All heavy atoms as TSV, in Angstrom:
chain	resi	resn	atom	element	x	y	z
A	1	MET	N	N	100.901	179.628	149.442
A	1	MET	CA	C	101.257	180.232	148.175
A	1	MET	C	C	101.005	179.209	147.065
A	1	MET	O	O	101.528	178.091	147.123
A	1	MET	CB	C	102.728	180.664	148.186
A	1	MET	CG	C	103.184	181.248	146.858
A	1	MET	SD	S	104.892	181.803	146.833
A	1	MET	CE	C	104.849	183.084	148.045
A	2	GLU	N	N	100.203	179.560	146.124
A	2	GLU	CA	C	99.909	178.685	144.998
A	2	GLU	C	C	101.062	178.726	143.982
A	2	GLU	O	O	101.722	179.772	143.849
A	2	GLU	CB	C	98.609	179.078	144.309
A	2	GLU	CG	C	97.382	178.947	145.179
A	2	GLU	CD	C	97.077	177.502	145.555
A	2	GLU	OE1	O	97.229	176.615	144.688
A	2	GLU	OE2	O	96.723	177.258	146.727
A	3	THR	N	N	101.285	177.615	143.310
A	3	THR	CA	C	102.355	177.557	142.318
A	3	THR	C	C	101.893	176.783	141.067
A	3	THR	O	O	100.910	176.066	141.124
A	3	THR	CB	C	103.632	176.879	142.837
A	3	THR	OG1	O	103.421	175.459	142.863
A	3	THR	CG2	C	104.029	177.379	144.206
A	4	LYS	N	N	102.671	176.932	140.018
A	4	LYS	CA	C	102.490	176.122	138.829
A	4	LYS	C	C	103.689	175.197	138.646
A	4	LYS	O	O	103.973	174.743	137.548
A	4	LYS	CB	C	102.324	177.017	137.582
A	4	LYS	CG	C	100.982	177.708	137.515
A	4	LYS	CD	C	100.828	178.331	136.145
A	4	LYS	CE	C	99.392	178.879	135.992
A	4	LYS	NZ	N	99.202	179.438	134.668
A	5	ILE	N	N	104.381	174.882	139.724
A	5	ILE	CA	C	105.535	174.044	139.643
A	5	ILE	C	C	105.208	172.700	139.011
A	5	ILE	O	O	105.891	172.262	138.085
A	5	ILE	CB	C	106.190	173.818	141.024
A	5	ILE	CG1	C	106.722	175.126	141.583
A	5	ILE	CG2	C	107.304	172.765	140.953
A	5	ILE	CD1	C	107.189	175.037	143.016
A	6	ARG	N	N	104.169	172.038	139.511
A	6	ARG	CA	C	103.826	170.702	138.987
A	6	ARG	C	C	103.584	170.762	137.473
A	6	ARG	O	O	104.130	169.941	136.702
A	6	ARG	CB	C	102.591	170.140	139.695
A	6	ARG	CG	C	102.194	168.751	139.177
A	6	ARG	CD	C	101.003	168.180	139.922
A	6	ARG	NE	N	101.420	167.754	141.245
A	6	ARG	CZ	C	100.884	168.201	142.381
A	6	ARG	NH1	N	99.906	169.083	142.353
A	6	ARG	NH2	N	101.315	167.785	143.535
A	7	GLN	N	N	102.788	171.710	137.037
A	7	GLN	CA	C	102.455	171.835	135.625
A	7	GLN	C	C	103.725	172.024	134.779
A	7	GLN	O	O	103.954	171.301	133.783
A	7	GLN	CB	C	101.507	173.006	135.387
A	7	GLN	CG	C	101.226	173.292	133.942
A	7	GLN	CD	C	100.450	174.605	133.735
A	7	GLN	OE1	O	99.784	175.067	134.646
A	7	GLN	NE2	N	100.566	175.177	132.566
A	8	PHE	N	N	104.545	172.995	135.148
A	8	PHE	CA	C	105.748	173.293	134.354
A	8	PHE	C	C	106.773	172.170	134.448
A	8	PHE	O	O	107.461	171.876	133.486
A	8	PHE	CB	C	106.359	174.603	134.814
A	8	PHE	CG	C	105.483	175.813	134.545
A	8	PHE	CD1	C	105.467	176.878	135.422
A	8	PHE	CD2	C	104.660	175.881	133.425
A	8	PHE	CE1	C	104.690	178.009	135.173
A	8	PHE	CE2	C	103.864	176.992	133.169
A	8	PHE	CZ	C	103.874	178.052	134.054
A	9	ARG	N	N	106.883	171.535	135.607
A	9	ARG	CA	C	107.818	170.415	135.808
A	9	ARG	C	C	107.408	169.255	134.893
A	9	ARG	O	O	108.254	168.659	134.215
A	9	ARG	CB	C	107.777	169.986	137.268
A	9	ARG	CG	C	108.667	168.810	137.595
A	9	ARG	CD	C	108.619	168.455	139.080
A	9	ARG	NE	N	107.282	168.130	139.553
A	9	ARG	CZ	C	106.646	166.989	139.307
A	9	ARG	NH1	N	107.206	166.075	138.553
A	9	ARG	NH2	N	105.452	166.770	139.798
A	10	GLN	N	N	106.126	168.935	134.850
A	10	GLN	CA	C	105.649	167.848	134.026
A	10	GLN	C	C	105.816	168.158	132.527
A	10	GLN	O	O	106.155	167.291	131.750
A	10	GLN	CB	C	104.191	167.524	134.347
A	10	GLN	CG	C	104.047	166.877	135.706
A	10	GLN	CD	C	102.589	166.670	136.128
A	10	GLN	OE1	O	101.686	167.321	135.642
A	10	GLN	NE2	N	102.380	165.769	137.087
A	11	GLU	N	N	105.593	169.420	132.153
A	11	GLU	CA	C	105.802	169.827	130.766
A	11	GLU	C	C	107.240	169.594	130.335
A	11	GLU	O	O	107.500	169.273	129.173
A	11	GLU	CB	C	105.422	171.306	130.557
A	11	GLU	CG	C	103.937	171.572	130.612
A	11	GLU	CD	C	103.577	173.043	130.575
A	11	GLU	OE1	O	104.490	173.906	130.461
A	11	GLU	OE2	O	102.390	173.362	130.689
A	12	LYS	N	N	108.189	169.800	131.247
A	12	LYS	CA	C	109.599	169.620	130.924
A	12	LYS	C	C	110.061	168.160	131.136
A	12	LYS	O	O	111.220	167.844	130.844
A	12	LYS	CB	C	110.456	170.563	131.769
A	12	LYS	CG	C	110.292	172.023	131.382
A	12	LYS	CD	C	111.247	172.933	132.101
A	12	LYS	CE	C	112.673	172.829	131.632
A	12	LYS	NZ	N	112.984	173.422	130.366
A	13	GLY	N	N	109.172	167.314	131.678
A	13	GLY	CA	C	109.536	165.914	131.902
A	13	GLY	C	C	110.511	165.739	133.046
A	13	GLY	O	O	111.334	164.804	133.021
A	14	ILE	N	N	110.424	166.572	134.056
A	14	ILE	CA	C	111.320	166.496	135.217
A	14	ILE	C	C	110.538	165.919	136.399
A	14	ILE	O	O	109.443	166.353	136.696
A	14	ILE	CB	C	111.823	167.919	135.589
A	14	ILE	CG1	C	112.612	168.537	134.432
A	14	ILE	CG2	C	112.720	167.868	136.846
A	14	ILE	CD1	C	112.965	169.993	134.673
A	15	THR	N	N	111.144	164.961	137.087
A	15	THR	CA	C	110.519	164.397	138.269
A	15	THR	C	C	110.713	165.330	139.464
A	15	THR	O	O	111.592	166.217	139.446
A	15	THR	CB	C	111.138	163.039	138.640
A	15	THR	OG1	O	112.520	163.228	138.991
A	15	THR	CG2	C	111.023	162.020	137.489
A	16	GLN	N	N	109.926	165.110	140.503
A	16	GLN	CA	C	110.123	165.875	141.732
A	16	GLN	C	C	111.540	165.681	142.269
A	16	GLN	O	O	112.198	166.620	142.698
A	16	GLN	CB	C	109.115	165.446	142.813
A	16	GLN	CG	C	107.731	165.943	142.616
A	16	GLN	CD	C	106.808	165.551	143.772
A	16	GLN	OE1	O	107.093	164.643	144.541
A	16	GLN	NE2	N	105.683	166.257	143.866
A	17	GLN	N	N	112.025	164.443	142.204
A	17	GLN	CA	C	113.349	164.119	142.715
A	17	GLN	C	C	114.427	164.870	141.928
A	17	GLN	O	O	115.341	165.440	142.514
A	17	GLN	CB	C	113.627	162.620	142.635
A	17	GLN	CG	C	114.959	162.201	143.207
A	17	GLN	CD	C	115.096	162.498	144.686
A	17	GLN	OE1	O	114.188	162.245	145.456
A	17	GLN	NE2	N	116.251	163.009	145.109
A	18	LYS	N	N	114.329	164.887	140.607
A	18	LYS	CA	C	115.311	165.571	139.774
A	18	LYS	C	C	115.292	167.087	140.032
A	18	LYS	O	O	116.349	167.697	140.166
A	18	LYS	CB	C	115.067	165.270	138.291
A	18	LYS	CG	C	116.077	165.897	137.371
A	18	LYS	CD	C	117.458	165.304	137.636
A	18	LYS	CE	C	118.480	165.867	136.653
A	18	LYS	NZ	N	119.836	165.422	136.964
A	19	LEU	N	N	114.116	167.682	140.114
A	19	LEU	CA	C	114.025	169.110	140.405
A	19	LEU	C	C	114.634	169.408	141.768
A	19	LEU	O	O	115.393	170.375	141.925
A	19	LEU	CB	C	112.560	169.588	140.349
A	19	LEU	CG	C	112.352	171.085	140.645
A	19	LEU	CD1	C	113.123	171.958	139.665
A	19	LEU	CD2	C	110.851	171.403	140.570
A	20	ALA	N	N	114.353	168.567	142.729
A	20	ALA	CA	C	114.914	168.744	144.078
A	20	ALA	C	C	116.436	168.737	144.043
A	20	ALA	O	O	117.104	169.578	144.649
A	20	ALA	CB	C	114.387	167.657	145.020
A	21	GLU	N	N	117.012	167.774	143.294
A	21	GLU	CA	C	118.460	167.707	143.180
A	21	GLU	C	C	119.033	168.943	142.515
A	21	GLU	O	O	120.058	169.468	142.925
A	21	GLU	CB	C	118.839	166.442	142.399
A	21	GLU	CG	C	118.589	165.158	143.142
A	21	GLU	CD	C	118.722	163.926	142.259
A	21	GLU	OE1	O	119.097	164.053	141.050
A	21	GLU	OE2	O	118.413	162.840	142.761
A	22	LEU	N	N	118.366	169.411	141.486
A	22	LEU	CA	C	118.846	170.581	140.736
A	22	LEU	C	C	118.847	171.859	141.572
A	22	LEU	O	O	119.682	172.745	141.350
A	22	LEU	CB	C	118.001	170.793	139.481
A	22	LEU	CG	C	118.168	169.729	138.385
A	22	LEU	CD1	C	117.122	169.908	137.306
A	22	LEU	CD2	C	119.566	169.803	137.790
A	23	VAL	N	N	117.928	171.987	142.511
A	23	VAL	CA	C	117.828	173.212	143.321
A	23	VAL	C	C	118.365	173.021	144.735
A	23	VAL	O	O	118.407	173.976	145.498
A	23	VAL	CB	C	116.411	173.810	143.344
A	23	VAL	CG1	C	115.952	174.187	141.959
A	23	VAL	CG2	C	115.411	172.857	143.994
A	24	GLY	N	N	118.774	171.806	145.118
A	24	GLY	CA	C	119.405	171.572	146.382
A	24	GLY	C	C	118.474	171.424	147.600
A	24	GLY	O	O	118.810	171.877	148.702
A	25	VAL	N	N	117.302	170.821	147.358
A	25	VAL	CA	C	116.373	170.547	148.446
A	25	VAL	C	C	115.943	169.084	148.363
A	25	VAL	O	O	116.359	168.364	147.456
A	25	VAL	CB	C	115.130	171.473	148.416
A	25	VAL	CG1	C	115.536	172.943	148.548
A	25	VAL	CG2	C	114.316	171.271	147.119
A	26	THR	N	N	115.078	168.656	149.272
A	26	THR	CA	C	114.581	167.281	149.224
A	26	THR	C	C	113.332	167.200	148.326
A	26	THR	O	O	112.698	168.212	148.026
A	26	THR	CB	C	114.156	166.814	150.638
A	26	THR	OG1	O	113.069	167.585	151.088
A	26	THR	CG2	C	115.330	166.887	151.627
A	27	ARG	N	N	113.023	165.966	147.909
A	27	ARG	CA	C	111.828	165.761	147.121
A	27	ARG	C	C	110.594	166.166	147.906
A	27	ARG	O	O	109.633	166.697	147.370
A	27	ARG	CB	C	111.723	164.275	146.690
A	27	ARG	CG	C	110.528	164.018	145.778
A	27	ARG	CD	C	110.143	162.555	145.730
A	27	ARG	NE	N	109.776	162.018	147.008
A	27	ARG	CZ	C	108.608	162.242	147.633
A	27	ARG	NH1	N	107.667	163.004	147.076
A	27	ARG	NH2	N	108.346	161.686	148.804
A	28	GLN	N	N	110.631	165.949	149.224
A	28	GLN	CA	C	109.504	166.312	150.067
A	28	GLN	C	C	109.251	167.817	150.031
A	28	GLN	O	O	108.097	168.266	150.099
A	28	GLN	CB	C	109.754	165.837	151.506
A	28	GLN	CG	C	109.680	164.346	151.676
A	28	GLN	CD	C	110.994	163.608	151.350
A	28	GLN	OE1	O	111.950	164.206	150.856
A	28	GLN	NE2	N	111.018	162.317	151.615
A	29	THR	N	N	110.306	168.620	149.925
A	29	THR	CA	C	110.154	170.074	149.815
A	29	THR	C	C	109.425	170.430	148.522
A	29	THR	O	O	108.528	171.268	148.527
A	29	THR	CB	C	111.508	170.786	149.891
A	29	THR	OG1	O	112.103	170.489	151.157
A	29	THR	CG2	C	111.367	172.283	149.724
A	30	ILE	N	N	109.802	169.798	147.417
A	30	ILE	CA	C	109.138	170.057	146.130
A	30	ILE	C	C	107.671	169.668	146.248
A	30	ILE	O	O	106.784	170.406	145.795
A	30	ILE	CB	C	109.836	169.326	144.962
A	30	ILE	CG1	C	111.308	169.803	144.827
A	30	ILE	CG2	C	109.069	169.520	143.673
A	30	ILE	CD1	C	111.481	171.270	144.562
A	31	ASN	N	N	107.416	168.510	146.844
A	31	ASN	CA	C	106.011	168.060	147.029
A	31	ASN	C	C	105.231	169.096	147.860
A	31	ASN	O	O	104.096	169.427	147.507
A	31	ASN	CB	C	106.008	166.697	147.701
A	31	ASN	CG	C	104.604	166.162	147.837
A	31	ASN	OD1	O	103.920	166.444	148.819
A	31	ASN	ND2	N	104.168	165.397	146.869
A	32	ALA	N	N	105.812	169.569	148.923
A	32	ALA	CA	C	105.133	170.541	149.782
A	32	ALA	C	C	104.881	171.856	149.031
A	32	ALA	O	O	103.808	172.471	149.179
A	32	ALA	CB	C	105.971	170.841	151.030
A	33	LEU	N	N	105.809	172.272	148.198
A	33	LEU	CA	C	105.608	173.478	147.382
A	33	LEU	C	C	104.465	173.281	146.390
A	33	LEU	O	O	103.601	174.144	146.246
A	33	LEU	CB	C	106.877	173.837	146.615
A	33	LEU	CG	C	108.023	174.401	147.433
A	33	LEU	CD1	C	109.304	174.364	146.637
A	33	LEU	CD2	C	107.692	175.818	147.826
A	34	GLU	N	N	104.436	172.114	145.743
A	34	GLU	CA	C	103.414	171.843	144.754
A	34	GLU	C	C	102.029	171.768	145.367
A	34	GLU	O	O	101.027	172.061	144.700
A	34	GLU	CB	C	103.716	170.521	144.026
A	34	GLU	CG	C	104.867	170.620	143.053
A	34	GLU	CD	C	105.142	169.366	142.286
A	34	GLU	OE1	O	104.499	168.326	142.504
A	34	GLU	OE2	O	106.011	169.425	141.401
A	35	ASN	N	N	101.963	171.402	146.654
A	35	ASN	CA	C	100.685	171.289	147.330
A	35	ASN	C	C	100.369	172.465	148.260
A	35	ASN	O	O	99.518	172.374	149.124
A	35	ASN	CB	C	100.644	169.964	148.115
A	35	ASN	CG	C	100.582	168.768	147.165
A	35	ASN	OD1	O	99.595	168.611	146.454
A	35	ASN	ND2	N	101.638	167.989	147.120
A	36	ALA	N	N	101.101	173.571	148.062
A	36	ALA	CA	C	100.904	174.821	148.786
A	36	ALA	C	C	100.976	174.651	150.303
A	36	ALA	O	O	100.251	175.282	151.052
A	36	ALA	CB	C	99.557	175.478	148.381
A	37	ARG	N	N	101.884	173.770	150.752
A	37	ARG	CA	C	102.070	173.578	152.187
A	37	ARG	C	C	103.371	174.213	152.679
A	37	ARG	O	O	103.724	174.092	153.854
A	37	ARG	CB	C	102.112	172.088	152.521
A	37	ARG	CG	C	100.775	171.392	152.288
A	37	ARG	CD	C	100.761	169.979	152.845
A	37	ARG	NE	N	101.970	169.246	152.559
A	37	ARG	CZ	C	102.097	168.325	151.592
A	37	ARG	NH1	N	101.101	168.047	150.793
A	37	ARG	NH2	N	103.252	167.710	151.411
A	38	TYR	N	N	104.097	174.877	151.793
A	38	TYR	CA	C	105.393	175.453	152.148
A	38	TYR	C	C	105.641	176.673	151.259
A	38	TYR	O	O	105.421	176.620	150.047
A	38	TYR	CB	C	106.494	174.405	151.932
A	38	TYR	CG	C	107.899	174.886	152.170
A	38	TYR	CD1	C	108.371	175.114	153.468
A	38	TYR	CD2	C	108.770	175.073	151.094
A	38	TYR	CE1	C	109.672	175.548	153.675
A	38	TYR	CE2	C	110.076	175.506	151.322
A	38	TYR	CZ	C	110.517	175.734	152.602
A	38	TYR	OH	O	111.788	176.177	152.809
A	39	ASN	N	N	106.122	177.760	151.864
A	39	ASN	CA	C	106.507	178.951	151.118
A	39	ASN	C	C	108.014	178.962	150.988
A	39	ASN	O	O	108.741	178.918	151.989
A	39	ASN	CB	C	106.005	180.214	151.839
A	39	ASN	CG	C	104.529	180.363	151.780
A	39	ASN	OD1	O	103.872	179.900	150.862
A	39	ASN	ND2	N	103.955	181.001	152.783
A	40	PRO	N	N	108.495	179.085	149.745
A	40	PRO	CA	C	109.967	179.012	149.521
A	40	PRO	C	C	110.635	180.336	149.866
A	40	PRO	O	O	110.008	181.388	149.889
A	40	PRO	CB	C	110.055	178.750	148.027
A	40	PRO	CG	C	108.849	179.492	147.473
A	40	PRO	CD	C	107.761	179.239	148.500
A	41	SER	N	N	111.929	180.234	150.081
A	41	SER	CA	C	112.734	181.452	150.185
A	41	SER	C	C	112.784	182.084	148.791
A	41	SER	O	O	112.498	181.436	147.786
A	41	SER	CB	C	114.165	181.113	150.645
A	41	SER	OG	O	114.846	180.385	149.615
A	42	LEU	N	N	113.168	183.333	148.736
A	42	LEU	CA	C	113.293	184.019	147.457
A	42	LEU	C	C	114.324	183.329	146.583
A	42	LEU	O	O	114.111	183.135	145.383
A	42	LEU	CB	C	113.666	185.480	147.682
A	42	LEU	CG	C	113.733	186.358	146.424
A	42	LEU	CD1	C	112.415	186.329	145.639
A	42	LEU	CD2	C	114.091	187.786	146.791
A	43	LEU	N	N	115.431	182.894	147.183
A	43	LEU	CA	C	116.475	182.210	146.416
A	43	LEU	C	C	115.935	180.893	145.844
A	43	LEU	O	O	116.185	180.604	144.657
A	43	LEU	CB	C	117.699	181.932	147.310
A	43	LEU	CG	C	118.854	181.211	146.628
A	43	LEU	CD1	C	119.347	181.964	145.414
A	43	LEU	CD2	C	119.987	180.983	147.621
A	44	LEU	N	N	115.215	180.110	146.608
A	44	LEU	CA	C	114.675	178.855	146.114
A	44	LEU	C	C	113.656	179.099	145.014
A	44	LEU	O	O	113.683	178.409	143.981
A	44	LEU	CB	C	114.049	178.042	147.254
A	44	LEU	CG	C	113.419	176.728	146.866
A	44	LEU	CD1	C	114.412	175.817	146.137
A	44	LEU	CD2	C	112.843	176.021	148.078
A	45	ALA	N	N	112.794	180.098	145.176
A	45	ALA	CA	C	111.832	180.435	144.145
A	45	ALA	C	C	112.530	180.825	142.860
A	45	ALA	O	O	112.125	180.433	141.759
A	45	ALA	CB	C	110.908	181.553	144.629
A	46	TYR	N	N	113.617	181.604	142.986
A	46	TYR	CA	C	114.384	182.006	141.803
A	46	TYR	C	C	115.008	180.809	141.102
A	46	TYR	O	O	114.915	180.666	139.874
A	46	TYR	CB	C	115.487	182.996	142.251
A	46	TYR	CG	C	116.378	183.438	141.124
A	46	TYR	CD1	C	115.984	184.436	140.226
A	46	TYR	CD2	C	117.629	182.857	140.922
A	46	TYR	CE1	C	116.794	184.834	139.193
A	46	TYR	CE2	C	118.451	183.243	139.893
A	46	TYR	CZ	C	118.045	184.224	139.026
A	46	TYR	OH	O	118.846	184.598	137.985
A	47	LYS	N	N	115.624	179.907	141.882
A	47	LYS	CA	C	116.246	178.718	141.283
A	47	LYS	C	C	115.221	177.855	140.538
A	47	LYS	O	O	115.474	177.412	139.420
A	47	LYS	CB	C	116.933	177.875	142.386
A	47	LYS	CG	C	118.192	178.453	142.921
A	47	LYS	CD	C	118.734	177.545	144.019
A	47	LYS	CE	C	120.022	178.045	144.610
A	47	LYS	NZ	N	120.534	177.127	145.656
A	48	ILE	N	N	114.071	177.630	141.165
A	48	ILE	CA	C	113.025	176.811	140.560
A	48	ILE	C	C	112.536	177.463	139.250
A	48	ILE	O	O	112.394	176.812	138.231
A	48	ILE	CB	C	111.868	176.573	141.530
A	48	ILE	CG1	C	112.335	175.630	142.651
A	48	ILE	CG2	C	110.636	176.010	140.801
A	48	ILE	CD1	C	111.361	175.495	143.822
A	49	THR	N	N	112.319	178.769	139.304
A	49	THR	CA	C	111.865	179.509	138.129
A	49	THR	C	C	112.828	179.344	136.990
A	49	THR	O	O	112.427	179.107	135.822
A	49	THR	CB	C	111.693	181.005	138.495
A	49	THR	OG1	O	110.673	181.114	139.513
A	49	THR	CG2	C	111.261	181.822	137.281
A	50	LYS	N	N	114.127	179.498	137.252
A	50	LYS	CA	C	115.146	179.388	136.199
A	50	LYS	C	C	115.231	177.955	135.647
A	50	LYS	O	O	115.304	177.751	134.425
A	50	LYS	CB	C	116.523	179.839	136.698
A	50	LYS	CG	C	116.557	181.310	136.988
A	50	LYS	CD	C	116.140	182.122	135.754
A	50	LYS	CE	C	115.899	183.570	136.091
A	50	LYS	NZ	N	115.232	184.276	135.016
A	51	ILE	N	N	115.194	176.942	136.508
A	51	ILE	CA	C	115.222	175.540	136.078
A	51	ILE	C	C	114.045	175.238	135.171
A	51	ILE	O	O	114.139	174.521	134.179
A	51	ILE	CB	C	115.245	174.573	137.264
A	51	ILE	CG1	C	116.477	174.772	138.121
A	51	ILE	CG2	C	115.065	173.136	136.836
A	51	ILE	CD1	C	117.701	174.053	137.696
A	52	LEU	N	N	112.875	175.772	135.523
A	52	LEU	CA	C	111.671	175.543	134.738
A	52	LEU	C	C	111.620	176.381	133.468
A	52	LEU	O	O	110.687	176.237	132.664
A	52	LEU	CB	C	110.414	175.776	135.597
A	52	LEU	CG	C	110.277	174.812	136.776
A	52	LEU	CD1	C	109.056	175.207	137.638
A	52	LEU	CD2	C	110.140	173.363	136.325
A	53	GLY	N	N	112.594	177.255	133.291
A	53	GLY	CA	C	112.704	178.015	132.053
A	53	GLY	C	C	111.710	179.169	131.935
A	53	GLY	O	O	111.358	179.568	130.814
A	54	LYS	N	N	111.281	179.692	133.051
A	54	LYS	CA	C	110.317	180.821	133.035
A	54	LYS	C	C	111.074	182.106	133.296
A	54	LYS	O	O	112.038	182.152	134.060
A	54	LYS	CB	C	109.227	180.592	134.073
A	54	LYS	CG	C	108.437	179.334	133.853
A	54	LYS	CD	C	107.825	179.294	132.491
A	54	LYS	CE	C	107.195	177.956	132.157
A	54	LYS	NZ	N	106.753	177.877	130.782
A	55	PRO	N	N	110.636	183.212	132.691
A	55	PRO	CA	C	111.351	184.468	132.818
A	55	PRO	C	C	111.177	185.173	134.157
A	55	PRO	O	O	112.052	185.957	134.566
A	55	PRO	CB	C	110.800	185.333	131.695
A	55	PRO	CG	C	109.470	184.752	131.390
A	55	PRO	CD	C	109.564	183.289	131.725
A	56	ALA	N	N	110.093	184.941	134.875
A	56	ALA	CA	C	109.841	185.687	136.116
A	56	ALA	C	C	109.252	184.769	137.186
A	56	ALA	O	O	108.474	183.858	136.889
A	56	ALA	CB	C	108.856	186.833	135.860
A	57	ILE	N	N	109.599	185.047	138.432
A	57	ILE	CA	C	109.078	184.275	139.562
A	57	ILE	C	C	107.541	184.280	139.561
A	57	ILE	O	O	106.920	183.270	139.861
A	57	ILE	CB	C	109.642	184.825	140.893
A	57	ILE	CG1	C	111.132	184.465	140.991
A	57	ILE	CG2	C	108.881	184.298	142.090
A	57	ILE	CD1	C	111.853	185.062	142.205
A	58	GLU	N	N	106.969	185.415	139.150
A	58	GLU	CA	C	105.499	185.535	139.141
A	58	GLU	C	C	104.834	184.601	138.154
A	58	GLU	O	O	103.625	184.383	138.201
A	58	GLU	CB	C	105.085	186.979	138.823
A	58	GLU	CG	C	105.450	187.964	139.917
A	58	GLU	CD	C	106.914	188.482	139.790
A	58	GLU	OE1	O	107.646	188.089	138.838
A	58	GLU	OE2	O	107.317	189.256	140.667
A	59	ASP	N	N	105.611	184.061	137.212
A	59	ASP	CA	C	105.063	183.065	136.264
A	59	ASP	C	C	104.845	181.724	136.934
A	59	ASP	O	O	104.021	180.912	136.478
A	59	ASP	CB	C	106.025	182.861	135.066
A	59	ASP	CG	C	106.175	184.112	134.220
A	59	ASP	OD1	O	105.238	184.927	134.155
A	59	ASP	OD2	O	107.247	184.266	133.590
A	60	VAL	N	N	105.530	181.471	138.026
A	60	VAL	CA	C	105.484	180.176	138.714
A	60	VAL	C	C	104.778	180.259	140.063
A	60	VAL	O	O	104.031	179.337	140.439
A	60	VAL	CB	C	106.913	179.618	138.898
A	60	VAL	CG1	C	106.900	178.267	139.593
A	60	VAL	CG2	C	107.626	179.510	137.559
A	61	PHE	N	N	104.989	181.353	140.786
A	61	PHE	CA	C	104.487	181.496	142.138
A	61	PHE	C	C	103.459	182.606	142.219
A	61	PHE	O	O	103.650	183.682	141.624
A	61	PHE	CB	C	105.628	181.826	143.121
A	61	PHE	CG	C	106.638	180.720	143.216
A	61	PHE	CD1	C	107.723	180.671	142.355
A	61	PHE	CD2	C	106.516	179.725	144.171
A	61	PHE	CE1	C	108.657	179.660	142.438
A	61	PHE	CE2	C	107.423	178.713	144.258
A	61	PHE	CZ	C	108.521	178.649	143.395
A	62	PHE	N	N	102.355	182.369	142.940
A	62	PHE	CA	C	101.277	183.333	143.050
A	62	PHE	C	C	101.045	183.695	144.500
A	62	PHE	O	O	100.635	182.864	145.295
A	62	PHE	CB	C	99.970	182.760	142.447
A	62	PHE	CG	C	100.172	182.297	141.023
A	62	PHE	CD1	C	100.477	180.978	140.769
A	62	PHE	CD2	C	100.093	183.199	139.981
A	62	PHE	CE1	C	100.684	180.556	139.460
A	62	PHE	CE2	C	100.305	182.787	138.666
A	62	PHE	CZ	C	100.591	181.469	138.419
A	63	PHE	N	N	101.348	184.929	144.836
A	63	PHE	CA	C	101.228	185.402	146.206
A	63	PHE	C	C	99.773	185.832	146.476
A	63	PHE	O	O	99.233	186.632	145.748
A	63	PHE	CB	C	102.172	186.585	146.446
A	63	PHE	CG	C	102.054	187.186	147.807
A	63	PHE	CD1	C	102.499	186.471	148.916
A	63	PHE	CD2	C	101.518	188.427	147.970
A	63	PHE	CE1	C	102.389	187.005	150.192
A	63	PHE	CE2	C	101.403	188.987	149.238
A	63	PHE	CZ	C	101.862	188.257	150.338
A	64	ASP	N	N	99.199	185.278	147.542
A	64	ASP	CA	C	97.871	185.652	147.964
A	64	ASP	C	C	97.976	186.660	149.060
A	64	ASP	O	O	98.398	186.366	150.152
A	64	ASP	CB	C	97.097	184.405	148.441
A	64	ASP	CG	C	95.688	184.678	148.850
A	64	ASP	OD1	O	95.261	185.875	148.819
A	64	ASP	OD2	O	94.966	183.740	149.196
A	65	GLU	N	N	97.601	187.906	148.778
A	65	GLU	CA	C	97.746	189.000	149.711
A	65	GLU	C	C	96.904	188.826	150.990
A	65	GLU	O	O	97.139	189.481	151.977
A	65	GLU	CB	C	97.446	190.348	149.043
A	65	GLU	CG	C	98.445	190.686	147.989
A	65	GLU	CD	C	98.210	192.037	147.362
A	65	GLU	OE1	O	97.565	192.879	147.996
A	65	GLU	OE2	O	98.642	192.213	146.241
A	66	SER	N	N	95.912	187.959	150.940
A	66	SER	CA	C	95.077	187.761	152.115
A	66	SER	C	C	95.707	186.874	153.179
A	66	SER	O	O	95.217	186.746	154.284
A	66	SER	CB	C	93.706	187.159	151.706
A	66	SER	OG	O	93.882	185.852	151.200
A	67	GLU	N	N	96.806	186.192	152.817
A	67	GLU	CA	C	97.500	185.300	153.764
A	67	GLU	C	C	98.293	186.061	154.767
A	67	GLU	O	O	98.872	187.066	154.518
A	67	GLU	CB	C	98.403	184.305	153.027
A	67	GLU	CG	C	97.586	183.320	152.214
A	67	GLU	CD	C	98.481	182.299	151.518
A	67	GLU	OE1	O	99.712	182.343	151.678
A	67	GLU	OE2	O	97.940	181.479	150.808
């Protein structure tokens, strides 16, 4: 699953570590999400979306129907 987490996180000046702390996961999880190596739960996607200040999960996460 592709995301814009890195872009939006950097725009807000938030480190991977800080975002991880805010949503209750490890920095490695944020790194894996940013590099499309991990698909988040709906709850985690929602938390990240809200922290990044975006109105909808679809603004941050892009589902590829071919997967």
